[in-house]
N, C-alpha and C positions, 0 to 999 in steps of 0.2 A: 400550750393548751392542754397537754397531757403530762402526767407524772413521768419524769425521766426514767425512774426505775421501772415503771410499767412498760415503757417503750423498750428498754433494754431486755426485759423478759420476753416480750413479743419477738424481738429480733433474734434472740437465742432460740426460741421455739421455731421460728421460721427457718432458720439455718438447719436445725435438726430435722425438720420436715423435708427440706430439700435434699438432705443427705440420705434420708431413709426412704420414706414412702414415695416421694416424687421420683428419686433416682431409680428405685426398684421398678416402679410402674412404667416409666419412660423407657427403661431398658427392655421391657417386654413389648410395649406398644408405643413406638415413637410418635411424636406429634406430627400432624400433617404438614406443618411448615416450620421452618427454623425460626421465624419471627412473624408476629402479627402486627399490623398497623391499621390505623383508622384511615378513612378516605382522605384526610388531610396529611397523612404520612406520619402521624405521631405513633410511637411504639406503644403496644398494649401489653402490660405485664400479665402473668398468669393470675395473680391475685394481688389484692391491695389490702393493706393493714393500717392501723393508726400510725405506723412509721412514716407513711407517705404524706401525712398531714400534720406531723408532729410540730413542724416549724411554722405552721399557718397561724397568724395572729387571729384571735377570736374577733377582733375589731373588723377584720376583713369579711367575716361571715355575718355576725350580728343577728338581728331579729327581723322577721318579715314586717314590712310597714315602717321600718326605722332605718335611718342612714346607716350604711351605704346602700340599703335596699337589695343586697345580694340575694336574699331569700324571697324576694318578691315585693311589689309595691304596696301590698295591703296586708294587714295583720292576719287575716284568716284565709286569704286567697280564695280558692274555689269551695271551701267548706261553707261559706255563707251564700255565694251566688255563683252559678255555673257561667262559663264563658258563653258569649253570644253564638247561637247556632245559625249560620247563614251559608246555605249551599249556593254556589255560583250559578247564576242564571243570566240569560241575555241572548236573544236570537230573533231573527225576523223583524217585525215591526214593534212599535210600542204596545199595541194591543196584544200581540203574541206573547211578549214577555210579561205583560200585566197579568195575563191568565196564569202563567207559570208562577208568578209571585203569589197570587191569591191561593193557588194550590199548595204551595210550600207553607204559607202561613196557616192554612187549614190543617196541615200535618204537624203543626207545633213549632215551626221555625220562629226564632225570636228576632231575627234581623234579615235584611235583604242585602245581597251582593250582586251588583250589576256589572256585567261585561259589555263593552261596546264594540261594534265592528270596526274594521280597519279604516274605512273612509271617515267615520266619526272621529276616531283617534287622531287622524292626520289632517282633519279639517276640510275634507272634500264632501260635496253633496252626493247623494246617492245616484243622481243622474249624470255626474261627471264621467267622461269616458274612462278616466283612470280608476273608477270604482267598479268597473265591469267584473263580475264574478266574485266580488267581495261583500256586497251589500247584505247585511243581516246574517252573515255566515259564521263569524267567530264572536258575535255579540249583537246587541240590538242596534238598529240603524236609527240615528237621530239627525234630522236635518233642521227642524224648526221647534219652537217651543210647544207646538201642538203635539209633537211626538213625545215630549216629556210629560205633558198633561195626560196623554193616553197611557204612558208608562206607569204612572202612579195613581191613576183613576181609582177611586173607591178604597184607597189605602190610607189609614190614619198615620200621617207622618210624625205625629207627636208621640205615638206609642210604640212605633217600631223603627229601629235605626236603619239607616241606608248607607251602604258602602258602595262607592263608585270607583271602578278600576279604570282610570283614565289619567293621562299625563300631559301631553303637549297641549291639548285643548281642555284641560281640567277647569280652567277659569270660565270657559263658556258654559260647560255643563253645570258647574256650580251655580252660575248666575241664573240659568234656566230653572234649576231645582229651587232656588230661592224665590224666583218670580212665581212659580207655580204654587209654592207653599203660601206665599203672601196672598195670592189671588184666592186661595181657598180658606183664608182666615187663620192660618196657623201662626203661632208665636215663634219667631226665629230662635229665641232663647230656649225653647223647649224641643227643638229639633236635635236629634243625635245621629251620629254616623261619622263617616270618613270619606274624604276624596283622596285618592292616592297622590296624584300631583307631584311626585318626586321626579323632577326633570333631570337632576344631576345623574341619577343612576341610569337614565336613558342614554346619555352620552357614554357612560362606562360599559353598560351591559346590553340593554334591550334595543337600543338604536332607533327608537321612535321619537323623533324630535323635529320641530319645525323651525324655531328661531335660534339665533346664537345664544350663548350662555348668559351674557349680561342681561339682555331684555327678558330672558326666561326667568332669571333670578328676580327681576323687578316684578314680574307677574306673581311669582311665588310670595314675595314680600307682601304685596297688596292683598293677596288672599288670606295670608296668615293674620295680618293686621285687621282686616274686615271681620274675620271670624272671631278674633279676640274681643272686638268691640261690640259685636251684635249677635253672635251665636255662641253662647257660653258653654254649650255642651257638645259642640261640633269639633271634630279633628280636621284641620285644614290641610294636613299632609300626612302621608304614611311613608316615612323614610325607610327605604326598602333595601335589605340585604339579600333577599331571596333571589332576585335576578342576577346579582353579582355572583352569588354562589353557583347558580346554575350555569353561569358563563365560564366557570372553571376555577373560582377562588376557593382557597382553603377556608376552614372555619375562622382562623385568625384574620385572614384577609377580608372575609365577609364583614366581620365586626369592624375592622379598621377602616375600610372604605365607607361603611355606613356611618360610623362616627364622624368621619371627615365631612361627609355630605351634611350631616346634622349640624356640625359646627358652622359650615358655610351658610346654612339657612339662618341660624341664630345670629351670626355676625351681620348678615344682610338686614335683618329686622332691627337689631339693636342700633345699627349705624343710622337708621332712619329716625332715631329718637324715642323708640318704644322701649319701656323698661322690660327686662327679661322676664320678670315674674308676672307680667301682664299677659304673656302669650305662651310661655314655655309649658305650662301645665297641660295644654291641649296638643302638644306634639306627640305623634304616635309613630310606632315603628313596626316593621314587618320582616321577619327572619324565616329562613328555611329550617326544616327539621329533617336532616339526613338520617341514614340508617344507623349511624354510630350513636346510639342512645346516650351513653354516658358523656361522650365528647360534646354532644349537643347540649346536654344539661349544664355542663361546665361552661360552655360558650354563653348560654343565656345568663348564667350567674355572673360571669366576668363582665359581660356587656352592661348589666345593670350597675355594677360597681363603677365601671369606667365612666358611664354617662353621668352618674351622680357626682363624681369628682369633677368632670368637665363643667357641669352646670354650676357647681358651688365654687370651685377654685378658679376657673377661667372666666366665667361670666358673672360671678358674684350673686347668684341666685340665693334667696333666703327662704322662699316657701318650699316646704318638703315636696309639694306637688310638682314643682319645677324640676326636681331632681329625680323623680320616679321615671324609670324606663317602662313605659306601657307598650306592649307589643302583642301581635298575634303571629302565629306561624302556620305554615302549610307544609305538608309532606313534599319531599323532593323527588325528582326523577333521576338525578345524577348517580345516586348509589343503588338504585333499584336493579340495575343491570350488571352490577359489579359481581365478579365471581367470588 
């Protein structure tokens, strides 16, 4: 990708810098550590130059919005449209959270992100003895469809996207959301948003699951197929690396396990006879953003390229939309307390 003679000149200049300016300065003021590493344990050099990417094929980088999508799924990325702003909300009753939603929308928020309490996540009613002390505490409590009606009362579901953070009972909450939208006369194909519904990462990291793996995958398959057929703008799953990272995985492991879960979902749907290009464009992902900024940027770019190859080479996808890795990220906790 670079002129070999230019790389040689840079290498010579770097060696001269190390022998003169660097050696003299370090002799007077030693570095605080003998080596620096990222949270994943990868060594961090003092500086980087074109030498470090001299052997990187341009085809691995390419152009944004074009295969292999290393630089992003869209040609202009956020120069044309900012990402959706959605602050997490969810507490108390449906009425309580609805008031918070309306306040956030009034402040300019462009999407809703709803957390549910532990009884709702695990399929318990609020009056179940096992729900004692947990109702409405870490999210909104939902027992019946009336709670979902109250949750979204007065909100135009065709103009604001809704993200629901729920997994083992995601199919129930999605069904309630759909029923409420239909009762209010909304067109399902105009609804946008995401339901997390990534049950495999629950077994790996977060540990909130109800059923064994096989029936859980069956529910996932049915949700993905339904949304592909009737909800053209909705993401039926948010395949999540965030929780895997926070459970102790390195950046490489986070991407690897997330890709493995994604492959399992695609295989399950394809096995049922649905063409990959019919549903893959709406698969969404969720990654962590740790404190090692450059490592995280490299992780995101590598993940995009890997997913594009998986979809094209393993599953035979032909639509560019099926090969694009669309994801959102949230800041992490794991590296915030690191010395």
